[in-house]
Backbone as CSV, one residue per row, in Angstrom:
resi,resn,N_x,N_y,N_z,CA_x,CA_y,CA_z,C_x,C_y,C_z
1,MET,0.811,-1.195,0.000,0.000,0.000,0.000,0.857,1.264,0.000
2,LYS,1.984,1.252,0.659,2.802,2.459,0.747,3.325,2.871,-0.625
3,ILE,3.692,1.925,-1.453,4.218,2.242,-2.789,3.120,2.870,-3.634
4,ALA,1.917,2.315,-3.558,0.792,2.850,-4.335,0.460,4.268,-3.877
5,GLU,0.516,4.526,-2.592,0.242,5.864,-2.066,1.296,6.859,-2.541
6,LYS,2.557,6.454,-2.535,3.635,7.341,-2.976,3.507,7.644,-4.465
7,ILE,3.164,6.641,-5.250,2.976,6.851,-6.690,1.823,7.819,-6.915
8,SER,0.746,7.672,-6.167,-0.395,8.580,-6.280,0.007,10.011,-5.925
9,GLN,0.793,10.174,-4.886,1.242,11.501,-4.480,2.130,12.132,-5.540
10,VAL,3.028,11.365,-6.112,3.920,11.869,-7.152,3.116,12.277,-8.389
11,LEU,2.167,11.445,-8.784,1.326,11.771,-9.935,0.514,13.036,-9.681
12,PHE,-0.008,13.182,-8.477,-0.760,14.373,-8.126,0.110,15.623,-8.259
13,VAL,1.308,15.564,-7.739,2.230,16.704,-7.815,2.560,17.024,-9.273
14,LEU,2.825,16.005,-10.084,3.126,16.229,-11.503,1.952,16.869,-12.230
15,ILE,0.767,16.400,-11.963,-0.422,16.976,-12.603,-0.594,18.431,-12.195
16,MET,-0.392,18.723,-10.937,-0.520,20.111,-10.459,0.535,21.007,-11.107
17,LEU,1.748,20.513,-11.270,2.792,21.299,-11.931,2.423,21.601,-13.373
18,ILE,1.885,20.616,-14.059,1.480,20.816,-15.453,0.361,21.840,-15.530
19,ILE,-0.618,21.720,-14.674,-1.744,22.648,-14.690,-1.272,24.072,-14.421
20,PHE,-0.457,24.262,-13.404,-0.015,25.608,-13.068,0.964,26.170,-14.080
21,SER,1.771,25.339,-14.704,2.700,25.855,-15.714,1.950,26.284,-16.961
22,CYS,0.870,25.613,-17.328,0.060,26.021,-18.482,-0.599,27.369,-18.214
23,GLY,-1.055,27.601,-17.010,-1.670,28.875,-16.659,-0.681,30.023,-16.733
24,ASN,0.579,29.772,-16.418,1.594,30.818,-16.462,1.953,31.211,-17.877
25,GLN,1.777,30.328,-18.846,2.105,30.648,-20.232,1.226,31.766,-20.759
26,LYS,-0.012,31.846,-20.321,-0.905,32.903,-20.775,-0.380,34.271,-20.357
27,LYS,0.238,34.358,-19.206,0.767,35.622,-18.730,1.908,36.120,-19.601
28,ASP,2.666,35.215,-20.212,3.783,35.601,-21.063,3.330,36.374,-22.295
29,HIS,2.084,36.170,-22.737,1.596,36.829,-23.937,1.275,38.300,-23.695
30,ALA,1.086,38.690,-22.450,0.827,40.091,-22.130,2.167,40.788,-21.966
31,LYS,2.748,41.206,-23.073,4.112,41.714,-23.057,4.207,43.210,-22.853
32,THR,3.086,43.894,-22.916,3.121,45.338,-22.729,2.193,45.729,-21.602
33,ASP,2.484,46.817,-20.972,1.689,47.365,-19.909,0.479,48.062,-20.500
34,GLU,-0.641,48.115,-19.767,-1.840,48.759,-20.278,-1.636,50.245,-20.542
35,THR,-0.648,50.843,-19.932,-0.408,52.266,-20.136,0.417,52.540,-21.385
36,ASP,0.939,51.497,-22.026,1.723,51.669,-23.243,0.839,52.162,-24.378
37,SER,1.450,52.829,-25.333,0.760,53.292,-26.523,0.416,52.092,-27.396
38,VAL,-0.858,51.950,-27.756,-1.286,50.817,-28.563,-1.965,51.317,-29.827
39,SER,-1.592,50.725,-30.955,-2.234,50.992,-32.236,-2.897,49.719,-32.709
40,LYS,-3.809,49.854,-33.642,-4.488,48.693,-34.199,-4.363,48.766,-35.715
41,ILE,-4.089,47.626,-36.329,-3.920,47.586,-37.768,-4.633,46.347,-38.322
42,GLU,-5.169,46.484,-39.526,-5.786,45.352,-40.202,-4.801,44.838,-41.244
43,VAL,-4.561,43.536,-41.211,-3.620,42.910,-42.133,-4.407,42.000,-43.076
44,SER,-4.312,42.238,-44.380,-4.935,41.353,-45.364,-3.985,40.187,-45.621
45,ILE,-4.527,38.962,-45.552,-3.697,37.758,-45.633,-4.320,36.778,-46.616
46,SER,-3.506,36.211,-47.490,-4.001,35.149,-48.374,-3.397,33.822,-47.942
47,GLY,-4.155,32.766,-48.196,-3.668,31.428,-47.877,-4.325,30.779,-46.678
48,MET,-5.130,31.519,-45.915,-5.823,30.923,-44.772,-7.043,30.154,-45.277
49,THR,-7.217,28.929,-44.795,-8.342,28.102,-45.243,-9.196,27.535,-44.109
50,CYS,-8.750,27.728,-42.849,-9.489,27.123,-41.737,-9.125,27.812,-40.415
51,THR,-9.786,27.387,-39.349,-9.497,27.958,-38.034,-8.091,27.606,-37.556
52,GLY,-7.567,26.487,-38.049,-6.178,26.137,-37.708,-5.212,27.182,-38.244
53,CYS,-5.510,27.708,-39.426,-4.686,28.778,-40.009,-4.764,30.023,-39.126
54,GLU,-5.965,30.344,-38.665,-6.149,31.492,-37.768,-5.276,31.332,-36.525
55,GLN,-5.326,30.155,-35.935,-4.559,29.895,-34.716,-3.059,29.976,-34.956
56,THR,-2.615,29.484,-36.096,-1.191,29.538,-36.432,-0.725,30.987,-36.519
57,ILE,-1.483,31.818,-37.196,-1.125,33.232,-37.343,-1.170,33.934,-35.990
58,GLN,-2.213,33.694,-35.228,-2.341,34.332,-33.916,-1.170,33.964,-33.007
59,LYS,-0.806,32.703,-33.003,0.300,32.242,-32.161,1.620,32.888,-32.592
60,SER,1.851,32.949,-33.880,3.088,33.499,-34.412,3.216,34.996,-34.125
61,VAL,2.166,35.747,-34.373,2.211,37.199,-34.197,2.234,37.567,-32.715
62,THR,1.545,36.802,-31.884,1.514,37.073,-30.443,2.902,36.985,-29.814
63,LYS,3.794,36.208,-30.414,5.154,36.067,-29.881,5.981,37.349,-30.014
64,LEU,5.560,38.263,-30.882,6.325,39.493,-31.088,6.221,40.408,-29.877
65,GLU,7.335,40.985,-29.498,7.325,41.943,-28.405,6.480,43.141,-28.813
66,GLY,5.595,43.574,-27.926,4.763,44.732,-28.198,3.384,44.412,-28.739
67,VAL,3.147,43.172,-29.151,1.827,42.795,-29.649,0.916,42.522,-28.460
68,THR,-0.249,43.174,-28.454,-1.184,43.032,-27.334,-2.381,42.166,-27.676
69,THR,-2.842,42.222,-28.933,-3.974,41.401,-29.359,-3.789,40.974,-30.811
70,VAL,-4.310,39.794,-31.131,-4.321,39.314,-32.518,-5.612,38.537,-32.711
71,ARG,-6.379,38.912,-33.727,-7.569,38.159,-34.088,-7.549,37.921,-35.591
72,ALA,-7.322,36.688,-35.989,-7.310,36.333,-37.411,-8.672,35.760,-37.791
73,ASP,-9.076,36.002,-39.036,-10.355,35.520,-39.549,-10.119,34.968,-40.949
74,TYR,-10.132,33.648,-41.081,-9.813,33.046,-42.382,-10.875,33.349,-43.431
75,LYS,-12.142,33.462,-43.019,-13.213,33.750,-43.981,-13.054,35.144,-44.579
76,ALA,-12.655,36.091,-43.744,-12.466,37.469,-44.215,-11.096,37.664,-44.839
77,GLY,-10.174,36.745,-44.584,-8.818,36.867,-45.117,-8.045,38.002,-44.491
78,LYS,-8.231,38.179,-43.171,-7.533,39.275,-42.504,-7.269,38.956,-41.037
79,ALA,-6.429,39.784,-40.450,-6.160,39.721,-39.012,-6.150,41.143,-38.491
80,ILE,-6.648,41.334,-37.294,-6.583,42.622,-36.611,-5.521,42.472,-35.532
81,VAL,-4.519,43.355,-35.550,-3.401,43.262,-34.618,-3.325,44.549,-33.798
82,GLY,-3.361,44.409,-32.488,-3.109,45.516,-31.567,-1.659,45.437,-31.137
83,PHE,-0.943,46.556,-31.223,0.485,46.516,-30.906,0.991,47.874,-30.455
84,ASN,2.109,47.849,-29.767,2.795,49.061,-29.342,3.816,49.402,-30.428
85,PRO,3.628,50.516,-31.159,4.537,50.843,-32.254,5.955,51.201,-31.804
86,GLU,6.147,51.398,-30.509,7.491,51.647,-29.997,8.275,50.341,-29.850
87,LEU,7.557,49.200,-29.853,8.202,47.906,-29.639,8.195,47.006,-30.867
88,THR,7.273,47.228,-31.785,7.220,46.422,-33.007,6.660,47.258,-34.143
89,ASP,6.710,46.711,-35.356,6.212,47.443,-36.518,5.613,46.481,-37.527
90,THR,5.077,47.035,-38.613,4.414,46.196,-39.614,5.379,45.237,-40.306
91,ALA,6.629,45.611,-40.424,7.606,44.709,-41.057,7.770,43.433,-40.223
92,LYS,7.815,43.568,-38.909,7.951,42.399,-38.036,6.671,41.558,-38.057
93,ILE,5.535,42.237,-38.118,4.258,41.520,-38.192,4.194,40.742,-39.505
94,ARG,4.582,41.384,-40.606,4.607,40.720,-41.912,5.530,39.496,-41.867
95,THR,6.707,39.638,-41.296,7.674,38.539,-41.221,7.111,37.369,-40.411
96,ALA,6.428,37.661,-39.316,5.845,36.598,-38.491,4.783,35.828,-39.278
97,ILE,3.971,36.552,-40.047,2.902,35.905,-40.812,3.474,35.112,-41.983
98,THR,4.385,35.705,-42.723,4.959,34.988,-43.869,5.811,33.811,-43.403
99,GLY,6.424,33.946,-42.247,7.197,32.838,-41.682,6.318,31.659,-41.290
100,SER,5.024,31.915,-41.125,4.072,30.853,-40.800,3.478,30.208,-42.052
101,GLY,3.873,30.720,-43.223,3.420,30.105,-44.466,2.289,30.823,-45.182
102,TYR,1.987,32.053,-44.786,0.902,32.805,-45.399,1.461,34.048,-46.077
103,ARG,0.649,34.691,-46.904,1.113,35.862,-47.640,0.352,37.096,-47.199
104,VAL,1.077,38.133,-46.824,0.467,39.410,-46.460,0.254,40.184,-47.753
105,THR,-0.996,40.586,-48.005,-1.310,41.308,-49.235,-1.554,42.791,-48.993
106,GLY,-1.586,43.209,-47.723,-1.753,44.632,-47.434,-1.996,44.919,-45.974
107,PHE,-1.860,46.203,-45.631,-2.119,46.704,-44.287,-3.064,47.890,-44.379
108,SER,-3.902,48.062,-43.366,-4.725,49.273,-43.291,-4.011,50.268,-42.389
109,GLN,-4.530,51.451,-42.296,-3.985,52.474,-41.387,-4.209,52.040,-39.947
110,ALA,-3.248,52.371,-39.083,-3.419,52.114,-37.647,-4.480,53.057,-37.120
111,VAL,-5.212,52.622,-36.108,-6.256,53.441,-35.504,-5.926,53.701,-34.048
112,PRO,-6.575,54.681,-33.405,-6.249,55.037,-32.018,-6.407,53.879,-31.042
113,ALA,-5.650,53.942,-29.959,-5.603,52.870,-28.963,-6.958,52.618,-28.312
114,ASP,-7.794,53.638,-28.138,-9.052,53.437,-27.434,-10.039,52.574,-28.214
115,SER,-9.753,52.283,-29.481,-10.618,51.406,-30.249,-10.175,49.950,-30.166
116,VAL,-9.013,49.666,-29.564,-8.518,48.301,-29.411,-9.111,47.725,-28.150
117,LYS,-9.738,46.552,-28.266,-10.337,45.914,-27.083,-9.733,44.575,-26.842
């Protein structure tokens, strides 16, 4: 019985570590402070065919320093990116998207921070 109890305790600890480490990863994506200057830009993208494509783009662009939000929409063929222009720019956003296997076909003008949610 003692061996089974110890194995149960070890498994419990491992599961708790996995759960808590996954929760901490979400915090890493918030790379800028809420007081930072934030702009929003629409990126036209070709090559997206499904929600998996959306997730790939979102994951790739979110890794950039200064990016606060990313919402890709494969049906519309675009992504909306909130970012701090002091920390990143459209060239880096383009590189992240093209590095994921998609083609950037254009950018819209950035809009004021208060419109980014």
